[in-house]
C-alpha positions in Angstrom: 54.1 0.9 25.6 51.6 1.4 28.4 49.0 -1.2 29.2 45.6 -0.3 27.7 43.1 1.2 30.1 40.6 -1.6 31.1 38.0 0.8 32.2 37.8 2.6 28.9 37.7 -0.6 26.9 35.0 -2.1 29.3 32.9 1.2 29.0 33.1 1.0 25.2 32.2 -2.7 25.0 29.2 -2.2 27.5 27.8 0.8 25.9 27.8 -0.9 22.4 26.0 -3.8 24.0 23.5 -1.7 25.7 22.6 0.2 22.6 21.8 -3.1 20.8 20.0 -4.7 23.8 17.7 -1.7 24.3 16.1 -2.4 20.9 15.4 -6.0 21.9 12.9 -7.3 24.4 13.8 -8.2 28.0 13.5 -11.9 27.3 16.0 -11.7 24.3 18.5 -9.4 26.0 18.1 -9.0 29.8 19.6 -5.9 31.2 21.0 -6.5 34.6 24.7 -6.5 35.8 25.0 -10.3 35.9 23.4 -10.9 32.5 25.6 -8.2 30.9 28.6 -9.5 32.5 28.0 -13.1 31.3 27.2 -11.9 27.8 30.3 -9.8 27.4 32.6 -12.3 29.2 33.7 -10.1 32.1 33.2 -10.2 35.9 30.1 -8.5 37.3 32.4 -6.9 40.0 34.4 -5.2 37.4 31.2 -3.6 35.9 30.2 -2.3 39.4 33.8 -1.1 40.1 33.8 1.1 37.1 30.3 2.4 37.7 28.7 0.6 34.7 25.9 -0.9 36.8 24.2 2.4 36.8 24.4 2.7 33.0 23.0 -0.8 32.8 20.1 0.1 35.1 19.3 3.1 33.0 19.4 1.1 29.8 17.0 -1.4 31.4 14.6 1.4 32.2 14.7 2.6 28.6 14.3 -0.9 27.4 11.1 -1.3 29.6 9.8 2.0 28.4 10.1 1.0 24.8 7.5 -1.6 25.6 9.3 -4.6 23.8 7.5 -7.7 24.7 8.6 -11.3 24.6 8.2 -13.2 21.3 5.3 -15.2 22.7 3.4 -12.2 23.9 3.9 -10.6 20.5 2.7 -13.7 18.7 -0.4 -13.9 20.9 -1.2 -10.2 20.4 -0.6 -10.6 16.7 -3.1 -13.5 16.6 -5.7 -11.6 18.5 -5.2 -8.6 16.1 -5.5 -10.9 13.2 -8.7 -12.5 14.5 -10.1 -9.0 15.2 -9.2 -7.7 11.8 -10.8 -10.9 10.3 -14.0 -10.4 12.2 -14.3 -6.8 11.1 -13.6 -7.8 7.5 -16.3 -10.4 7.5 -18.7 -7.9 9.1 -18.0 -5.3 6.4 -18.4 -8.0 3.7 -21.7 -9.1 5.1 -23.0 -5.4 5.0 -21.8 -5.1 1.4 -23.7 -8.4 0.5 -26.8 -7.2 2.1 -26.6 -3.9 0.3 -26.1 -5.6 -3.0 -29.0 -7.9 -2.3 -31.2 -4.8 -1.6 -30.2 -3.2 -4.9 -31.1 -6.3 -6.7 -34.5 -6.5 -5.2 -34.9 -2.8 -6.1 -34.0 -3.5 -9.6 -36.5 -6.4 -9.9 -39.2 -4.4 -8.3 -38.6 -1.5 -10.8 -38.6 -4.0 -13.7 -41.9 -5.5 -12.6 -43.5 -2.0 -12.4 -42.3 -1.3 -15.9 -43.9 -4.5 -17.1 -40.7 -6.5 -17.6 -40.6 -10.0 -16.3 -37.8 -10.0 -13.6 -36.6 -13.4 -14.6 -35.7 -11.8 -18.0 -33.1 -9.7 -16.2 -31.0 -12.9 -15.4 -31.0 -14.4 -18.9 -27.6 -14.3 -20.5 -27.2 -11.8 -23.3 -27.0 -13.7 -26.7 -23.9 -13.5 -28.7 -24.0 -11.3 -31.8 -24.2 -12.8 -35.2 -20.7 -13.1 -36.5 -21.3 -15.1 -39.6 -20.7 -12.0 -41.7 -17.5 -9.9 -41.2 -18.1 -6.3 -40.0 -17.0 -3.9 -42.7 -17.6 -0.7 -40.7 -18.6 2.7 -42.1 -15.5 3.2 -44.1 -16.1 0.1 -46.2 -16.4 2.1 -49.5 -13.1 4.0 -48.9 -11.2 0.9 -48.4 -12.0 -0.3 -51.9 -9.6 1.1 -54.4 -10.6 0.9 -58.0 
């Protein structure tokens, strides 16, 4: 049985690693010949011998164009985005509160023009008298004689 072709095995392993590493950030999976060789447990000279250093360089360019950032930068940007979102939410809530206050003032002004005391608008509605059961309109039909 012939010896397996090292070049084909190495190409297969490197290409699998490169597809995975391209989706990660450069800090998580650096794409250079030495780093890939260390990660895969091969000599960097073997990678250069079989022309895989060019594939690694192309994958590094694709990784950089994907715009993957380090986890610290992602966290920093997400915190800034969170603060910006919170500030805009606070501003929209402030505008809604001011609009509600304006409507309340308008309602009180209209009540005063109609001769209603505006303080009467804020009194709680009294509970209905529930001492007698409600028989409804069909009370005489429910009795069977």
